[in-house]
PQR file with spaces between the fields and no chain letter, atoms N, CA, C, O and H, PARSE charges and radii, in Angstrom:
ATOM       1  N    UNK     1       0.822   -1.176   -0.110 -0.4000 1.5000
ATOM       2  CA   UNK     1      -0.160   -0.009    0.014 -0.0000 2.0000
ATOM       3  C    UNK     1       1.044    1.185   -0.012  0.5500 1.7000
ATOM       4  O    UNK     1       2.152    1.233    0.522 -0.5500 1.4000
ATOM       5  N    UNK     2       0.411    1.988   -0.758 -0.4000 1.5000
ATOM       6  CA   UNK     2       1.460    3.407   -0.826 -0.0000 2.0000
ATOM       7  C    UNK     2       0.590    4.718   -0.945  0.5500 1.7000
ATOM       8  O    UNK     2      -0.493    4.577   -1.513 -0.5500 1.4000
ATOM       9  H    UNK     2      -0.489    1.948   -1.191  0.4000 1.0000
ATOM      10  N    UNK     3       0.858    5.731   -0.573 -0.4000 1.5000
ATOM      11  CA   UNK     3       0.288    6.783   -0.807 -0.0000 2.0000
ATOM      12  C    UNK     3       0.961    7.776   -1.449  0.5500 1.7000
ATOM      13  O    UNK     3       2.122    7.991   -1.100 -0.5500 1.4000
ATOM      14  H    UNK     3       1.737    5.845   -0.111  0.4000 1.0000
ATOM      15  N    UNK     4       0.332    8.605   -2.561 -0.4000 1.5000
ATOM      16  CA   UNK     4       1.653    9.571   -3.328 -0.0000 2.0000
ATOM      17  C    UNK     4       0.648   10.873   -3.488  0.5500 1.7000
ATOM      18  O    UNK     4      -0.579   10.953   -3.547 -0.5500 1.4000
ATOM      19  H    UNK     4      -0.611    8.430   -2.844  0.4000 1.0000
ATOM      20  N    UNK     5       1.637   11.796   -3.531 -0.4000 1.5000
ATOM      21  CA   UNK     5       1.301   13.094   -4.122 -0.0000 2.0000
ATOM      22  C    UNK     5       0.324   13.388   -5.145  0.5500 1.7000
ATOM      23  O    UNK     5       0.625   12.436   -5.865 -0.5500 1.4000
ATOM      24  H    UNK     5       2.634   11.731   -3.483  0.4000 1.0000
ATOM      25  N    UNK     6      -0.356   13.805   -5.604 -0.4000 1.5000
ATOM      26  CA   UNK     6      -0.752   14.122   -6.866 -0.0000 2.0000
ATOM      27  C    UNK     6      -0.171   15.105   -7.632  0.5500 1.7000
ATOM      28  O    UNK     6      -0.385   15.228   -8.838 -0.5500 1.4000
ATOM      29  H    UNK     6      -0.601   14.579   -5.019  0.4000 1.0000
ATOM      30  N    UNK     7       0.602   15.856   -6.940 -0.4000 1.5000
ATOM      31  CA   UNK     7       1.205   17.168   -7.504 -0.0000 2.0000
ATOM      32  C    UNK     7       2.356   17.439   -6.626  0.5500 1.7000
ATOM      33  O    UNK     7       2.542   16.916   -5.527 -0.5500 1.4000
ATOM      34  H    UNK     7       0.776   15.756   -5.960  0.4000 1.0000
ATOM      35  N    UNK     8       3.220   18.428   -7.292 -0.4000 1.5000
ATOM      36  CA   UNK     8       4.252   18.685   -6.545 -0.0000 2.0000
ATOM      37  C    UNK     8       3.844   19.764   -5.488  0.5500 1.7000
ATOM      38  O    UNK     8       3.413   20.864   -5.832 -0.5500 1.4000
ATOM      39  H    UNK     8       3.069   18.853   -8.184  0.4000 1.0000
ATOM      40  N    UNK     9       4.008   19.380   -4.153 -0.4000 1.5000
ATOM      41  CA   UNK     9       3.661   20.031   -2.964 -0.0000 2.0000
ATOM      42  C    UNK     9       4.312   21.259   -2.618  0.5500 1.7000
ATOM      43  O    UNK     9       3.667   22.009   -1.884 -0.5500 1.4000
ATOM      44  H    UNK     9       4.358   18.486   -3.874  0.4000 1.0000
ATOM      45  N    UNK    10       5.502   21.644   -3.004 -0.4000 1.5000
ATOM      46  CA   UNK    10       6.251   22.407   -2.693 -0.0000 2.0000
ATOM      47  C    UNK    10       5.751   23.722   -3.788  0.5500 1.7000
ATOM      48  O    UNK    10       5.316   24.795   -3.370 -0.5500 1.4000
ATOM      49  H    UNK    10       6.025   21.035   -3.600  0.4000 1.0000
ATOM      50  N    UNK    11       5.877   23.457   -4.907 -0.4000 1.5000
ATOM      51  CA   UNK    11       5.431   23.935   -6.073 -0.0000 2.0000
ATOM      52  C    UNK    11       3.732   24.640   -5.830  0.5500 1.7000
ATOM      53  O    UNK    11       3.343   25.756   -6.173 -0.5500 1.4000
ATOM      54  H    UNK    11       6.230   22.585   -5.246  0.4000 1.0000
ATOM      55  N    UNK    12       3.189   23.872   -5.337 -0.4000 1.5000
ATOM      56  CA   UNK    12       1.565   24.305   -4.994 -0.0000 2.0000
ATOM      57  C    UNK    12       2.060   25.261   -4.056  0.5500 1.7000
ATOM      58  O    UNK    12       2.160   26.445   -4.380 -0.5500 1.4000
ATOM      59  H    UNK    12       3.504   22.966   -5.058  0.4000 1.0000
ATOM      60  N    UNK    13       2.294   24.957   -3.219 -0.4000 1.5000
ATOM      61  CA   UNK    13       2.686   25.995   -2.060 -0.0000 2.0000
ATOM      62  C    UNK    13       3.391   27.293   -2.368  0.5500 1.7000
ATOM      63  O    UNK    13       3.151   28.302   -1.705 -0.5500 1.4000
ATOM      64  H    UNK    13       2.213   23.996   -2.956  0.4000 1.0000
ATOM      65  N    UNK    14       4.221   27.285   -3.321 -0.4000 1.5000
ATOM      66  CA   UNK    14       5.009   28.392   -3.982 -0.0000 2.0000
ATOM      67  C    UNK    14       3.775   29.384   -4.592  0.5500 1.7000
ATOM      68  O    UNK    14       3.649   30.574   -4.301 -0.5500 1.4000
ATOM      69  H    UNK    14       4.416   26.466   -3.859  0.4000 1.0000
ATOM      70  N    UNK    15       3.029   28.736   -5.366 -0.4000 1.5000
ATOM      71  CA   UNK    15       2.172   29.300   -6.342 -0.0000 2.0000
ATOM      72  C    UNK    15       0.997   29.707   -5.238  0.5500 1.7000
ATOM      73  O    UNK    15       0.198   30.570   -5.603 -0.5500 1.4000
ATOM      74  H    UNK    15       3.132   27.770   -5.603  0.4000 1.0000
ATOM      75  N    UNK    16       0.898   29.337   -4.378 -0.4000 1.5000
ATOM      76  CA   UNK    16      -0.118   29.820   -3.494 -0.0000 2.0000
ATOM      77  C    UNK    16       0.652   30.944   -2.323  0.5500 1.7000
ATOM      78  O    UNK    16       0.114   31.271   -1.265 -0.5500 1.4000
ATOM      79  H    UNK    16       1.547   28.636   -4.082  0.4000 1.0000
ATOM      80  N    UNK    17       1.656   31.302   -2.666 -0.4000 1.5000
ATOM      81  CA   UNK    17       2.382   32.503   -1.999 -0.0000 2.0000
ATOM      82  C    UNK    17       3.160   32.064   -0.532  0.5500 1.7000
ATOM      83  O    UNK    17       3.358   32.807    0.429 -0.5500 1.4000
ATOM      84  H    UNK    17       2.093   31.037   -3.525  0.4000 1.0000
ATOM      85  N    UNK    18       3.452   30.944   -0.638 -0.4000 1.5000
ATOM      86  CA   UNK    18       4.275   30.087    0.545 -0.0000 2.0000
ATOM      87  C    UNK    18       5.576   29.607   -0.019  0.5500 1.7000
ATOM      88  O    UNK    18       5.795   28.465   -0.424 -0.5500 1.4000
ATOM      89  H    UNK    18       3.291   30.340   -1.418  0.4000 1.0000
ATOM      90  N    UNK    19       6.478   30.687    0.005 -0.4000 1.5000
ATOM      91  CA   UNK    19       7.908   30.291   -0.137 -0.0000 2.0000
ATOM      92  C    UNK    19       8.302   29.395    0.787  0.5500 1.7000
ATOM      93  O    UNK    19       7.646   29.168    1.803 -0.5500 1.4000
ATOM      94  H    UNK    19       6.301   31.614    0.334  0.4000 1.0000
ATOM      95  N    UNK    20       9.447   28.802    0.485 -0.4000 1.5000
ATOM      96  CA   UNK    20      10.007   28.199    1.954 -0.0000 2.0000
ATOM      97  C    UNK    20      10.533   28.849    2.766  0.5500 1.7000
ATOM      98  O    UNK    20      10.838   28.375    3.861 -0.5500 1.4000
ATOM      99  H    UNK    20       9.980   28.987   -0.340  0.4000 1.0000
ATOM     100  N    UNK    21      10.777   30.144    2.413 -0.4000 1.5000
ATOM     101  CA   UNK    21      11.437   31.376    3.277 -0.0000 2.0000
ATOM     102  C    UNK    21      10.349   31.625    4.225  0.5500 1.7000
ATOM     103  O    UNK    21      10.510   31.532    5.442 -0.5500 1.4000
ATOM     104  H    UNK    21      10.529   30.529    1.524  0.4000 1.0000
ATOM     105  N    UNK    22       9.067   31.993    3.581 -0.4000 1.5000
ATOM     106  CA   UNK    22       7.790   32.400    4.449 -0.0000 2.0000
ATOM     107  C    UNK    22       7.429   31.101    5.197  0.5500 1.7000
ATOM     108  O    UNK    22       6.977   31.231    6.335 -0.5500 1.4000
ATOM     109  H    UNK    22       8.936   32.068    2.593  0.4000 1.0000
ATOM     110  N    UNK    23       7.586   29.798    4.658 -0.4000 1.5000
ATOM     111  CA   UNK    23       7.116   28.745    5.686 -0.0000 2.0000
ATOM     112  C    UNK    23       8.164   28.511    6.866  0.5500 1.7000
ATOM     113  O    UNK    23       7.778   28.178    7.986 -0.5500 1.4000
ATOM     114  H    UNK    23       7.952   29.693    3.734  0.4000 1.0000
ATOM     115  N    UNK    24       9.304   28.673    6.602 -0.4000 1.5000
ATOM     116  CA   UNK    24      10.170   28.648    8.048 -0.0000 2.0000
ATOM     117  C    UNK    24      10.124   29.836    8.824  0.5500 1.7000
ATOM     118  O    UNK    24      10.403   29.827   10.023 -0.5500 1.4000
ATOM     119  H    UNK    24       9.618   28.943    5.692  0.4000 1.0000
ATOM     120  N    UNK    25       9.802   30.806    8.237 -0.4000 1.5000
ATOM     121  CA   UNK    25       9.411   32.126    8.881 -0.0000 2.0000
ATOM     122  C    UNK    25       8.509   32.079   10.231  0.5500 1.7000
ATOM     123  O    UNK    25       8.726   32.225   11.434 -0.5500 1.4000
ATOM     124  H    UNK    25       9.575   30.813    7.263  0.4000 1.0000
ATOM     125  N    UNK    26       7.333   31.786    9.371 -0.4000 1.5000
ATOM     126  CA   UNK    26       6.077   31.492    9.957 -0.0000 2.0000
ATOM     127  C    UNK    26       5.913   30.228   10.926  0.5500 1.7000
ATOM     128  O    UNK    26       5.020   30.120   11.766 -0.5500 1.4000
ATOM     129  H    UNK    26       7.158   31.668    8.394  0.4000 1.0000
ATOM     130  N    UNK    27       6.768   29.429   10.711 -0.4000 1.5000
ATOM     131  CA   UNK    27       6.822   28.053   11.420 -0.0000 2.0000
ATOM     132  C    UNK    27       5.685   27.190   10.971  0.5500 1.7000
ATOM     133  O    UNK    27       5.076   26.576   11.847 -0.5500 1.4000
ATOM     134  H    UNK    27       7.493   29.516   10.028  0.4000 1.0000
ATOM     135  N    UNK    28       5.343   27.071    9.801 -0.4000 1.5000
ATOM     136  CA   UNK    28       4.254   26.375    9.088 -0.0000 2.0000
ATOM     137  C    UNK    28       4.746   25.089    9.084  0.5500 1.7000
ATOM     138  O    UNK    28       4.057   24.272    9.695 -0.5500 1.4000
ATOM     139  H    UNK    28       5.838   27.570    9.090  0.4000 1.0000
ATOM     140  N    UNK    29       5.868   24.646    8.499 -0.4000 1.5000
ATOM     141  CA   UNK    29       6.342   23.058    8.683 -0.0000 2.0000
ATOM     142  C    UNK    29       7.869   23.111    8.961  0.5500 1.7000
ATOM     143  O    UNK    29       8.703   23.956    8.637 -0.5500 1.4000
ATOM     144  H    UNK    29       6.428   25.310    8.003  0.4000 1.0000
ATOM     145  N    UNK    30       7.960   22.190    9.517 -0.4000 1.5000
ATOM     146  CA   UNK    30       9.431   21.989   10.262 -0.0000 2.0000
ATOM     147  C    UNK    30      10.264   21.606    8.627  0.5500 1.7000
ATOM     148  O    UNK    30       9.701   21.469    7.541 -0.5500 1.4000
ATOM     149  H    UNK    30       7.283   21.504    9.781  0.4000 1.0000
ATOM     150  N    UNK    31      11.582   21.516    8.895 -0.4000 1.5000
ATOM     151  CA   UNK    31      12.592   21.490    7.848 -0.0000 2.0000
ATOM     152  C    UNK    31      12.310   19.860    7.665  0.5500 1.7000
ATOM     153  O    UNK    31      12.311   19.554    6.473 -0.5500 1.4000
ATOM     154  H    UNK    31      12.039   21.627    9.777  0.4000 1.0000
ATOM     155  N    UNK    32      12.104   18.902    8.433 -0.4000 1.5000
ATOM     156  CA   UNK    32      11.900   17.663    8.073 -0.0000 2.0000
ATOM     157  C    UNK    32      10.662   17.419    7.412  0.5500 1.7000
ATOM     158  O    UNK    32      10.603   16.377    6.760 -0.5500 1.4000
ATOM     159  H    UNK    32      12.103   19.151    9.402  0.4000 1.0000
ATOM     160  N    UNK    33       9.538   18.248    7.444 -0.4000 1.5000
ATOM     161  CA   UNK    33       8.518   18.010    6.923 -0.0000 2.0000
ATOM     162  C    UNK    33       8.605   18.585    5.096  0.5500 1.7000
ATOM     163  O    UNK    33       7.947   18.148    4.152 -0.5500 1.4000
ATOM     164  H    UNK    33       9.585   19.095    7.973  0.4000 1.0000
ATOM     165  N    UNK    34       9.634   19.660    5.095 -0.4000 1.5000
ATOM     166  CA   UNK    34       9.788   20.102    3.686 -0.0000 2.0000
ATOM     167  C    UNK    34      10.603   19.177    3.064  0.5500 1.7000
ATOM     168  O    UNK    34      10.461   19.065    1.846 -0.5500 1.4000
ATOM     169  H    UNK    34      10.169   20.015    5.862  0.4000 1.0000
ATOM     170  N    UNK    35      11.536   18.396    3.696 -0.4000 1.5000
ATOM     171  CA   UNK    35      12.336   17.479    3.029 -0.0000 2.0000
ATOM     172  C    UNK    35      11.228   16.171    2.778  0.5500 1.7000
ATOM     173  O    UNK    35      11.639   15.438    1.879 -0.5500 1.4000
ATOM     174  H    UNK    35      11.651   18.487    4.685  0.4000 1.0000
ATOM     175  N    UNK    36      10.216   15.823    3.239 -0.4000 1.5000
ATOM     176  CA   UNK    36       9.370   14.763    3.236 -0.0000 2.0000
ATOM     177  C    UNK    36       8.651   15.150    2.000  0.5500 1.7000
ATOM     178  O    UNK    36       8.462   14.242    1.191 -0.5500 1.4000
ATOM     179  H    UNK    36       9.882   16.419    3.969  0.4000 1.0000
ATOM     180  N    UNK    37       8.161   16.487    1.671 -0.4000 1.5000
ATOM     181  CA   UNK    37       7.772   17.023    0.632 -0.0000 2.0000
ATOM     182  C    UNK    37       8.718   16.487   -0.669  0.5500 1.7000
ATOM     183  O    UNK    37       8.354   15.650   -1.495 -0.5500 1.4000
ATOM     184  H    UNK    37       8.315   17.225    2.328  0.4000 1.0000
ATOM     185  N    UNK    38       9.819   17.075   -0.644 -0.4000 1.5000
ATOM     186  CA   UNK    38      10.796   16.971   -1.853 -0.0000 2.0000
ATOM     187  C    UNK    38      11.115   15.498   -2.049  0.5500 1.7000
ATOM     188  O    UNK    38      11.601   15.164   -3.129 -0.5500 1.4000
ATOM     189  H    UNK    38      10.114   17.756    0.027  0.4000 1.0000
ATOM     190  N    UNK    39      10.856   14.443   -0.970 -0.4000 1.5000
ATOM     191  CA   UNK    39      11.116   13.076   -1.341 -0.0000 2.0000
ATOM     192  C    UNK    39       9.792   12.232   -1.400  0.5500 1.7000
ATOM     193  O    UNK    39       9.661   11.039   -1.123 -0.5500 1.4000
ATOM     194  H    UNK    39      10.461   14.714   -0.092  0.4000 1.0000
ATOM     195  N    UNK    40       8.658   13.302   -1.908 -0.4000 1.5000
ATOM     196  CA   UNK    40       7.460   12.328   -1.932 -0.0000 2.0000
ATOM     197  C    UNK    40       7.007   11.488   -0.734  0.5500 1.7000
ATOM     198  O    UNK    40       6.245   10.541   -0.930 -0.5500 1.4000
ATOM     199  H    UNK    40       8.765   14.271   -2.132  0.4000 1.0000
ATOM     200  N    UNK    41       7.459   11.803    0.551 -0.4000 1.5000
ATOM     201  CA   UNK    41       7.304   10.693    1.682 -0.0000 2.0000
ATOM     202  C    UNK    41       5.898   11.494    2.354  0.5500 1.7000
ATOM     203  O    UNK    41       5.665   12.698    2.245 -0.5500 1.4000
ATOM     204  H    UNK    41       8.078   12.572    0.709  0.4000 1.0000
ATOM     205  N    UNK    42       5.104   10.548    3.019 -0.4000 1.5000
ATOM     206  CA   UNK    42       3.868   11.027    3.572 -0.0000 2.0000
ATOM     207  C    UNK    42       4.071   11.744    4.792  0.5500 1.7000
ATOM     208  O    UNK    42       4.978   11.437    5.566 -0.5500 1.4000
ATOM     209  H    UNK    42       5.292    9.570    3.107  0.4000 1.0000
ATOM     210  N    UNK    43       3.313   12.638    4.994 -0.4000 1.5000
ATOM     211  CA   UNK    43       3.236   13.226    6.303 -0.0000 2.0000
ATOM     212  C    UNK    43       2.641   13.092    7.451  0.5500 1.7000
ATOM     213  O    UNK    43       1.982   12.052    7.473 -0.5500 1.4000
ATOM     214  H    UNK    43       2.576   12.887    4.366  0.4000 1.0000
ATOM     215  N    UNK    44       2.577   13.798    8.582 -0.4000 1.5000
ATOM     216  CA   UNK    44       1.755   13.327    9.686 -0.0000 2.0000
ATOM     217  C    UNK    44       0.338   14.023    9.538  0.5500 1.7000
ATOM     218  O    UNK    44       0.223   14.956    8.743 -0.5500 1.4000
ATOM     219  H    UNK    44       3.112   14.642    8.564  0.4000 1.0000
ATOM     220  N    UNK    45      -0.835   13.549   10.352 -0.4000 1.5000
ATOM     221  CA   UNK    45      -1.904   13.908   10.134 -0.0000 2.0000
ATOM     222  C    UNK    45      -2.203   15.630   10.386  0.5500 1.7000
ATOM     223  O    UNK    45      -2.971   16.335    9.731 -0.5500 1.4000
ATOM     224  H    UNK    45      -0.742   12.791   10.998  0.4000 1.0000
ATOM     225  N    UNK    46      -1.397   16.009   11.464 -0.4000 1.5000
ATOM     226  CA   UNK    46      -1.368   17.275   11.974 -0.0000 2.0000
ATOM     227  C    UNK    46      -0.715   18.078   10.576  0.5500 1.7000
ATOM     228  O    UNK    46      -1.206   19.115   10.129 -0.5500 1.4000
ATOM     229  H    UNK    46      -0.773   15.437   11.996  0.4000 1.0000
ATOM     230  N    UNK    47       0.402   17.433   10.029 -0.4000 1.5000
ATOM     231  CA   UNK    47       0.835   18.274    9.001 -0.0000 2.0000
ATOM     232  C    UNK    47       0.136   18.529    7.656  0.5500 1.7000
ATOM     233  O    UNK    47       0.258   19.515    6.929 -0.5500 1.4000
ATOM     234  H    UNK    47       0.800   16.590   10.392  0.4000 1.0000
ATOM     235  N    UNK    48      -0.634   17.418    7.473 -0.4000 1.5000
ATOM     236  CA   UNK    48      -1.592   17.349    6.142 -0.0000 2.0000
ATOM     237  C    UNK    48      -2.820   18.301    6.578  0.5500 1.7000
ATOM     238  O    UNK    48      -3.268   18.980    5.654 -0.5500 1.4000
ATOM     239  H    UNK    48      -0.734   16.617    8.063  0.4000 1.0000
ATOM     240  N    UNK    49      -3.393   18.450    7.751 -0.4000 1.5000
ATOM     241  CA   UNK    49      -4.222   19.526    7.930 -0.0000 2.0000
ATOM     242  C    UNK    49      -3.643   20.750    7.705  0.5500 1.7000
ATOM     243  O    UNK    49      -4.272   21.453    6.914 -0.5500 1.4000
ATOM     244  H    UNK    49      -3.029   17.898    8.502  0.4000 1.0000
ATOM     245  N    UNK    50      -2.596   21.238    8.178 -0.4000 1.5000
ATOM     246  CA   UNK    50      -2.008   22.492    7.922 -0.0000 2.0000
ATOM     247  C    UNK    50      -1.885   22.796    6.132  0.5500 1.7000
ATOM     248  O    UNK    50      -2.088   23.863    5.553 -0.5500 1.4000
ATOM     249  H    UNK    50      -2.086   20.667    8.821  0.4000 1.0000
ATOM     250  N    UNK    51      -1.504   21.523    5.564 -0.4000 1.5000
ATOM     251  CA   UNK    51      -1.319   21.731    4.388 -0.0000 2.0000
ATOM     252  C    UNK    51      -2.593   21.958    3.378  0.5500 1.7000
ATOM     253  O    UNK    51      -2.683   22.817    2.501 -0.5500 1.4000
ATOM     254  H    UNK    51      -1.339   20.656    6.034  0.4000 1.0000
ATOM     255  N    UNK    52      -3.446   21.069    3.697 -0.4000 1.5000
ATOM     256  CA   UNK    52      -5.234   21.524    3.555 -0.0000 2.0000
ATOM     257  C    UNK    52      -5.623   22.991    3.619  0.5500 1.7000
ATOM     258  O    UNK    52      -6.157   23.656    2.731 -0.5500 1.4000
ATOM     259  H    UNK    52      -3.373   20.371    4.409  0.4000 1.0000
ATOM     260  N    UNK    53      -5.247   23.379    4.865 -0.4000 1.5000
ATOM     261  CA   UNK    53      -5.400   24.783    4.953 -0.0000 2.0000
ATOM     262  C    UNK    53      -4.847   25.838    4.311  0.5500 1.7000
ATOM     263  O    UNK    53      -5.406   26.868    3.933 -0.5500 1.4000
ATOM     264  H    UNK    53      -4.813   22.839    5.587  0.4000 1.0000
ATOM     265  N    UNK    54      -3.606   25.486    4.201 -0.4000 1.5000
ATOM     266  CA   UNK    54      -2.593   26.589    3.079 -0.0000 2.0000
ATOM     267  C    UNK    54      -3.108   26.542    1.753  0.5500 1.7000
ATOM     268  O    UNK    54      -3.273   27.555    1.072 -0.5500 1.4000
ATOM     269  H    UNK    54      -3.152   24.650    4.508  0.4000 1.0000
ATOM     270  N    UNK    55      -3.398   25.246    1.329 -0.4000 1.5000
ATOM     271  CA   UNK    55      -3.818   25.238   -0.193 -0.0000 2.0000
ATOM     272  C    UNK    55      -5.176   25.381   -0.596  0.5500 1.7000
ATOM     273  O    UNK    55      -5.497   25.590   -1.766 -0.5500 1.4000
ATOM     274  H    UNK    55      -3.264   24.423    1.882  0.4000 1.0000
ATOM     275  N    UNK    56      -6.308   25.228    0.734 -0.4000 1.5000
ATOM     276  CA   UNK    56      -7.567   25.059    0.536 -0.0000 2.0000
ATOM     277  C    UNK    56      -8.136   23.960   -0.372  0.5500 1.7000
ATOM     278  O    UNK    56      -8.890   24.006   -1.344 -0.5500 1.4000
ATOM     279  H    UNK    56      -6.047   25.059    1.684  0.4000 1.0000
ATOM     280  N    UNK    57      -7.416   22.787    0.381 -0.4000 1.5000
ATOM     281  CA   UNK    57      -7.654   21.707   -0.410 -0.0000 2.0000
ATOM     282  C    UNK    57      -8.240   20.620    0.472  0.5500 1.7000
ATOM     283  O    UNK    57      -8.033   20.799    1.673 -0.5500 1.4000
ATOM     284  H    UNK    57      -6.804   22.750    1.171  0.4000 1.0000
ATOM     285  N    UNK    58      -8.919   19.544    0.147 -0.4000 1.5000
ATOM     286  CA   UNK    58      -9.057   18.473    0.898 -0.0000 2.0000
ATOM     287  C    UNK    58      -8.135   17.373    0.804  0.5500 1.7000
ATOM     288  O    UNK    58      -7.247   17.383   -0.049 -0.5500 1.4000
ATOM     289  H    UNK    58      -9.087   19.400   -0.828  0.4000 1.0000
ATOM     290  N    UNK    59      -8.265   16.506    1.548 -0.4000 1.5000
ATOM     291  CA   UNK    59      -6.782   15.277    1.722 -0.0000 2.0000
ATOM     292  C    UNK    59      -6.936   14.515    0.496  0.5500 1.7000
ATOM     293  O    UNK    59      -5.890   14.154   -0.043 -0.5500 1.4000
ATOM     294  H    UNK    59      -8.986   16.498    2.241  0.4000 1.0000
ATOM     295  N    UNK    60      -8.295   14.126   -0.177 -0.4000 1.5000
ATOM     296  CA   UNK    60      -8.129   13.561   -1.216 -0.0000 2.0000
ATOM     297  C    UNK    60      -7.672   14.291   -2.720  0.5500 1.7000
ATOM     298  O    UNK    60      -7.409   13.637   -3.729 -0.5500 1.4000
ATOM     299  H    UNK    60      -9.145   14.419    0.261  0.4000 1.0000
ATOM     300  N    UNK    61      -7.646   15.536   -2.645 -0.4000 1.5000
ATOM     301  CA   UNK    61      -7.252   16.730   -3.614 -0.0000 2.0000
ATOM     302  C    UNK    61      -5.556   16.333   -3.568  0.5500 1.7000
ATOM     303  O    UNK    61      -5.007   16.207   -4.663 -0.5500 1.4000
ATOM     304  H    UNK    61      -7.860   16.067   -1.825  0.4000 1.0000
ATOM     305  N    UNK    62      -4.929   16.183   -2.621 -0.4000 1.5000
ATOM     306  CA   UNK    62      -3.504   16.157   -2.311 -0.0000 2.0000
ATOM     307  C    UNK    62      -2.787   14.732   -2.316  0.5500 1.7000
ATOM     308  O    UNK    62      -1.653   14.640   -2.787 -0.5500 1.4000
ATOM     309  H    UNK    62      -5.375   16.285   -1.731  0.4000 1.0000
ATOM     310  N    UNK    63      -3.447   13.618   -1.792 -0.4000 1.5000
ATOM     311  CA   UNK    63      -3.148   12.439   -1.748 -0.0000 2.0000
ATOM     312  C    UNK    63      -3.863   11.269   -2.640  0.5500 1.7000
ATOM     313  O    UNK    63      -5.090   11.167   -2.643 -0.5500 1.4000
ATOM     314  H    UNK    63      -4.368   13.693   -1.410  0.4000 1.0000
ATOM     315  N    UNK    64      -3.072   10.441   -3.353 -0.4000 1.5000
ATOM     316  CA   UNK    64      -4.020    9.156   -3.572 -0.0000 2.0000
ATOM     317  C    UNK    64      -3.449    7.698   -3.178  0.5500 1.7000
ATOM     318  O    UNK    64      -2.259    7.590   -2.882 -0.5500 1.4000
ATOM     319  H    UNK    64      -2.076   10.524   -3.351  0.4000 1.0000
ATOM     320  N    UNK    65      -4.026    6.945   -3.178 -0.4000 1.5000
ATOM     321  CA   UNK    65      -3.531    5.421   -2.942 -0.0000 2.0000
ATOM     322  C    UNK    65      -3.374    4.833   -4.275  0.5500 1.7000
ATOM     323  O    UNK    65      -4.124    4.960   -5.243 -0.5500 1.4000
ATOM     324  H    UNK    65      -4.993    7.033   -3.418  0.4000 1.0000
ATOM     325  N    UNK    66      -2.123    4.072   -4.160 -0.4000 1.5000
ATOM     326  CA   UNK    66      -1.386    3.483   -5.427 -0.0000 2.0000
ATOM     327  C    UNK    66      -1.190    1.954   -4.844  0.5500 1.7000
ATOM     328  O    UNK    66      -0.164    1.707   -4.210 -0.5500 1.4000
ATOM     329  H    UNK    66      -1.513    3.969   -3.374  0.4000 1.0000
ATOM     330  N    UNK    67      -2.143    0.969   -5.054 -0.4000 1.5000
ATOM     331  CA   UNK    67      -1.876   -0.235   -4.423 -0.0000 2.0000
ATOM     332  C    UNK    67      -0.192   -0.833   -5.233  0.5500 1.7000
ATOM     333  O    UNK    67       0.282   -0.531   -6.328 -0.5500 1.4000
ATOM     334  H    UNK    67      -2.976    1.170   -5.569  0.4000 1.0000
ATOM     335  N    UNK    68       0.340   -1.741   -4.161 -0.4000 1.5000
ATOM     336  CA   UNK    68       1.643   -2.217   -4.397 -0.0000 2.0000
ATOM     337  C    UNK    68       1.124   -3.239   -5.482  0.5500 1.7000
ATOM     338  O    UNK    68       0.043   -3.821   -5.564 -0.5500 1.4000
ATOM     339  H    UNK    68      -0.045   -1.986   -3.271  0.4000 1.0000
ATOM     340  N    UNK    69       2.401   -3.273   -6.399 -0.4000 1.5000
ATOM     341  CA   UNK    69       2.309   -4.363   -7.665 -0.0000 2.0000
ATOM     342  C    UNK    69       2.949   -5.570   -7.052  0.5500 1.7000
ATOM     343  O    UNK    69       4.048   -5.567   -6.496 -0.5500 1.4000
ATOM     344  H    UNK    69       3.280   -2.800   -6.332  0.4000 1.0000
ATOM     345  N    UNK    70       1.997   -6.818   -7.237 -0.4000 1.5000
ATOM     346  CA   UNK    70       2.476   -8.066   -6.467 -0.0000 2.0000
ATOM     347  C    UNK    70       3.078   -8.799   -7.637  0.5500 1.7000
ATOM     348  O    UNK    70       3.602   -9.900   -7.472 -0.5500 1.4000
ATOM     349  H    UNK    70       1.105   -6.821   -7.688  0.4000 1.0000
């Protein structure tokens, strides 16, 4: 089982006015969370909640389930 982002999260944040500088300054996400965005890794529910708020999206708009190939 695997969850994947439907789009480049950092690019979407940037288009919404959230540069990495602004994210760090306002302490929206930790550096480790930004690195998870870069690597396509799934984040915690609290961070997902903040991401949904920043982008004005639902979790299903951000993540998709991709079944493992057997």
